N, C-alpha and C positions, 0 to 999 in steps of 0.2 A: 507828499515826499516826494524831497529833489532827487534826480536820480544823478547818477553819473557818467559822463557821456564820454568818458573811456573807456568805460565796459560795455558800449556797443560800436563796434566800427560798422559804421554803415556802408562805407565804401567798399568793404568787404563781404556784405550781405545782402541789403535791400537792393543797393546798384547792382551788383551781377544778375541777382535775381530776375527784377524787372527786364534788364538787356538781353536776357536769355531766354526769357518769356516770350517776347516781342521780336526774337531772331529765329528761334526755334519753331516756337508756337505749339502746337498739339503733335509734333514729332516727338516731343521728348516728353518724358515723366520728372517731375521737380518735386523735391522735398530739401528744400533748403535747412539749415539754421546756422545759429543757435536757436530755440523756441523760448517765451516770447520774445517777440520785437514789441517794444513800448509803442502804443499808439498816440497820435495827437502831442507829442511832446518836440516840438522844434526846436528847444534848446538842445538836443543832443545831437543838432547836426552841426558839423563843422562847415567849413569853407567848402572843401575837397568834396565832402558831401552831397551838397546843395549844387556846385560845377557840374558834379558826376551827372546827379538828374536832371540837371537844365539841357546838358548834352544826352542824356540816353532816350529821355521820353521824345521829343519831337523826333529824331532821327530813327528812334525804335518804331514809331507809329507809322511812318512816312515808309519804313522799308517796310512793314506787315503789308503796308497798302501795295506797295510796288513789286511785292517778292510772293508773299501769300497767296496776295487776293488779285497776282497774277495784274499789277497796275502796268507791266511794260506792254504787252498785250493791246493792239489796238482797237478801239471798240467803236458803232458808230452812235455819235452824239449830237444833241441838238444843244447848241450855245447860242446864249442873249440872255437878257434880261425878262423876258418875258417868252413862254410858250409860242405863241401866236407869229413872233417875230424873229425865232431862233433862226438861225443858219447850221445847217448838218454838216457834220466833221468827223473824218474816220480818225480818232486819237489818243493817246497813250495818256493815262491817268493823270499825270502831272501836267498835260500839255494843258487840260480843260478846267485845272481845279485853283484857279489863279485866286480865288477869292477863300479858299480852303485855308485858314488862319487858324493855326495848333496853339492855342491859349489854353495853359495848364491852370487851375486856379489850386487851392492846397487839397482839394476832394481829390484830386489824383494820387498827391502822398498818402491822404488816409486809406484810401483805396488798395496802394500797394503794400503799405503797412499790413492792414487788413487781412488781404488776401495774402500774404506775405505766411501769416500766423495759423491761416486755414490748413495751409499745405505743409507747414512746417513740419520737420520730425518730434513728435511729442515725446517725451521722454516715460518710459513706461509707469515711472511714479509720480507723472505730472500734477498730480492734484498735491503734493506734497512741497510742489516749487514753491517758492518763497513771494511770485509774484501772479501764483493760477489765481489768485482773489479778483485781479484787476483784468485778470484773461478767461474765463470760464468761458464756454462757448455762448452763453446768452448775452454776454456782454461782447464778445466779438460778433454777435447776429446782430445786435441792438446797434453797434457802429457804424456796421456796413449798412445796413437797411436804411439810415438815416439821410446818407447820400443821395442826393438828386441830379449830379451830373451838369454843374449849370455852363459849361462850355463846350466849344466843340473841340477841344482837346481832351476835355473828361470822358467826354462821348465815346470818341473814337479809342481813348485807352484803355477804358472800361471793355469795351467788344474785344481788345486784342489779347487783354490781360488775360477777361473769364475766359475768353475761346482756350488760350494755351493752357490752362489749368484746369477745363471744364473735368476731362474724364478722371483728376483727381478727387473731387469730390461729390461727384454722379454719384448717388444713392442707387443707381439702377444702370450699371456698368455692366460691358460686354462680360458673356459666360467667359468662367474663369479667373476675372479681375478681384484682385480682394480690394474691397472696399476701405478708402484712408480711415474716415470718418463715420462710415455708416449714412444715415440720413439726418445728422443733428446739423449741417449747415444747409438743410434743403429751403427753409427761407431764403437766404441770402439770394441763391441761383431764382428761385422765386421772384424776389424782389428785382432784381434786374432783368430777369427773363420780362415779368410784364411791362416795365417801363423802358425798354430798350426795343425799338421795331424790329432790329437787324438782328438780337440775340432770340427774339419771339420768331421771328421769320427763320430762324435757323435752329433754334430747340423746340420751339412752342408746338409743332404737331406731335412731337414725345412725349410733352410733358403737361399739355391740354391745357395753356394758361388762359387766362382771361386776362386780354390785355390793359390795362390799366395806366395809361401817361400821367406824368406827376404834376403837381400843380405847379410847379416852376421850373425853371432850365431849358437848357439847348432841345430838350427831348420832350417837352410839354406840348398838351395841343393832339389835334387829330394826326391822322395820318396822314394825311394831305399837307397840312400845314410844315411837317417833316419831310415831305417829299418837297415842298416848294423852298425849303428852306435852307440855310449855308451849306450843309451836306449835300447838296445836290448832285454837285460836280464828282464826287466820287462814289455815287449809288450804284452806277454801271458795275464797275468790280465790284464792290463790297454786294450789291444782292447777290450776284454770281456767286461767291465766295460763301453765301450762309444757305444758297440751294446747291451748292456742292455736297454737304453734309449729307441732304434727303441720300442722296446717290452713295455716301457709305452703308446705307441701312436695306440695300436692295435683299442680303438675305437674313440680315436680323429682323426683318419686317415678319418674316415665318417662325420666328423663335417665341415669340410671346403667346401664341396660340390666335384666335379669332378675334379676339376683344380686343386684344393688340393690335392687329391689322387693321379693325374698323377705326379705332381711335386715330392710329396714324395716319390714313387714308383721308378721314373724315378732316382731320386738322390739316394736312394739305391743303386739302381742297378750299377748305374756311379761308385758310391765307390766302393762298393763292385770289381767291374770288375780291379780296376784301381789297388785296394791292391792287388788281387791276381794275377797279374801280377808282379807288383813290388815285392813281396814275393818271387815268382817264379826264377825271374831275378836275385834274391840274394841268392837263395836256403837254406835262411832259413824257410824250411816248414813247420816245427810247428807251425805258426804262422797263416796257413791256418786253425787249428781247433776253432777259436774263430768263422769263418767265417762260418764253416762245422756248427756248433752248435748252429748259428743265423739259416743256413737254414733249420736245421733239427727243430727248432721251428717251424718257417715258416709254415712246411710240417703239424706239428702237430694241428695249427690253421686252416689249412684247414680240416683237419678231424674233429675238431668242430665244424664247418661250416658246412661239411656234415652231421653230425648229426642234427644239428640245423634245415636243412632242411628237414631232414626227420620229425619233431616232426612238422613243419609249415604247410607241404604236409598232416600230420595225421588231425590236427587242422581242415582243408578243406574236409577230409574223402575222399582224394587222398591214392594211396596206389602207392610208388615208383617201377619203373620199372629197373630191373639189380639188379648189385651188388654194395648197399651202401657203399662200403668202396673202390671200384675200383679206379682209378687215373679218369677215363670218368666220375664216379659220382661228384667226387672232384670238377672236372673242372667246370661240369655244375650249382654245388652250388653255386662257386664262381660266374659265370656270374648270377645266378638269384640273388644275393645279390647284384650287382652291379646296373644290371634291377629294384630292388626293391627300393636301394636307391637314385639312380638316373632316377626315370621313368619320371621327368617331363623334363628329358634333350633330345635332339634330338639323334637317334642311332648314330651318327657318334661321336657325345661326348661321350657316353659311350661306343662305340668299342676303342675307345682313352684309356679311363681307362682301360679296359679290356688289352690293349697290356703294359701299364704302367706296370702291375700287372703281367703279364706274363713275363715282361722282367726281372722282379727283380726274380722271379722261375728260368727264366733261365741261370742264373749267375751259378748254376748248370754244367753246361755243361762249364763254363771254368774251372772250377775244375777238370773236367772230362775230359778235351783238357789237365789238368797239369799231370795227373796221366799217358795217355797216351804219355806224352813225355816221363816221365819214363820207363814206361813198354817199349818202344820200345829200351830201355839201355838191353843189356844181364844182367842178373843177375851176373855174374860173375864181371862184369865190372863196375857194379854201385857205385856210392859213396856210404858213409856213410848216406847222408840225403836222398838220391833219395832209400835205402835201405829202412830206415826206414817208408819212404812215403807208397812204397809199399806194407810192412807189414799192417801199420795202415790202410792203404784203406782196406785189407780184413779183418783184424780184425773186422772193425767197420762196415761190408757191405756197405760201401760210394757208391759202385756201385750202387746199389738199391736206396738207397736214390737220387742221381742225376738223377737217369734213370726215378723214379716217377716226380720228380720233373718237368725234360723233358715232359713228358708225359701228365701233369697237365699245363703247360705253352703251349704247343700246343693247348690242348682243351678249354682255356680259350680265346687262339687267333683265335680257330677256324680254325685252319691248319689242313690239315689230316698229313703230316708227316713232 
């Protein structure tokens, strides 16, 4: 049935929705209207609508990279066609992403239309709406999960659009938040999370997805092919943004019980291990730095936890024994926190939580193994990426970080060595 284009002012609905999400990201909530917006009807777009999207998509995605992902901040990067002959630079995102061509296919428009309908204000009697038959949850899900994101622009847009509205359709929201549609659209989140490496890195530890790369499109293939692909230039900032979400979970990790902590910590460890191994396999070793930064943050959280344990003991009139800044003390503080939070659980369940936390910290050992491999190459024979990594390791004293994390992990797990 033909639709009347005059009934759908896309310039006043879809275009500003996309612009707001790309500009504000997850700092805002979104419930656009009216619902539903027809999906897959190019005849509804007037010339102004098309021009609006042509302007908003590339500008909005670049804005998200440069602002939300802190692309303005200088990061150490390796620049070149091949890692072995690359040149180290300290640069901003736009200075090293010349090959990042934002081409968008019609799938970006279909994604925008579909996500608009998911988060839109559904009328109370939406099942009586004359177009409900074409926009049931099952049909909306089928359209969205058919998308494969065939271009770099599509993949980047999907990340920023979905991270911006994630809390609107997340069926496991923070305490006190009202679910918009319950778990109706869980298959949509699962689909994009499994196929998009950065969405998987950001949300996968919470959701427990098993990554399943699509059969075609820019995201197809292994993680190694993704890292070596055309999106590599923006990955240092993109990875940092994805991992930043983990830090927002520092309090929520205790709210879901010991099973939630185990799943979260295990998922985090698995993904960091997988990324480290893929990065080492491709040679683009500068991509290890966002992971190093997160592990350093985990270390600082343990230091704060140790200080909290000192204060807690003081309120009981107890005096800490030994050095309260040592790895041994930090490990005992972590164990004390687990025992306190999960005091109603059996010892075996608390020990499983300790093992999961220790595994995350032990990821530093995977980094250390990467350094060992580089150091086995004589300095004269090292390629550019290896020489850079050896120098960076020494300058940042990463050996001290990984050694301490290993010691704390052994202490949490209760191992002697």
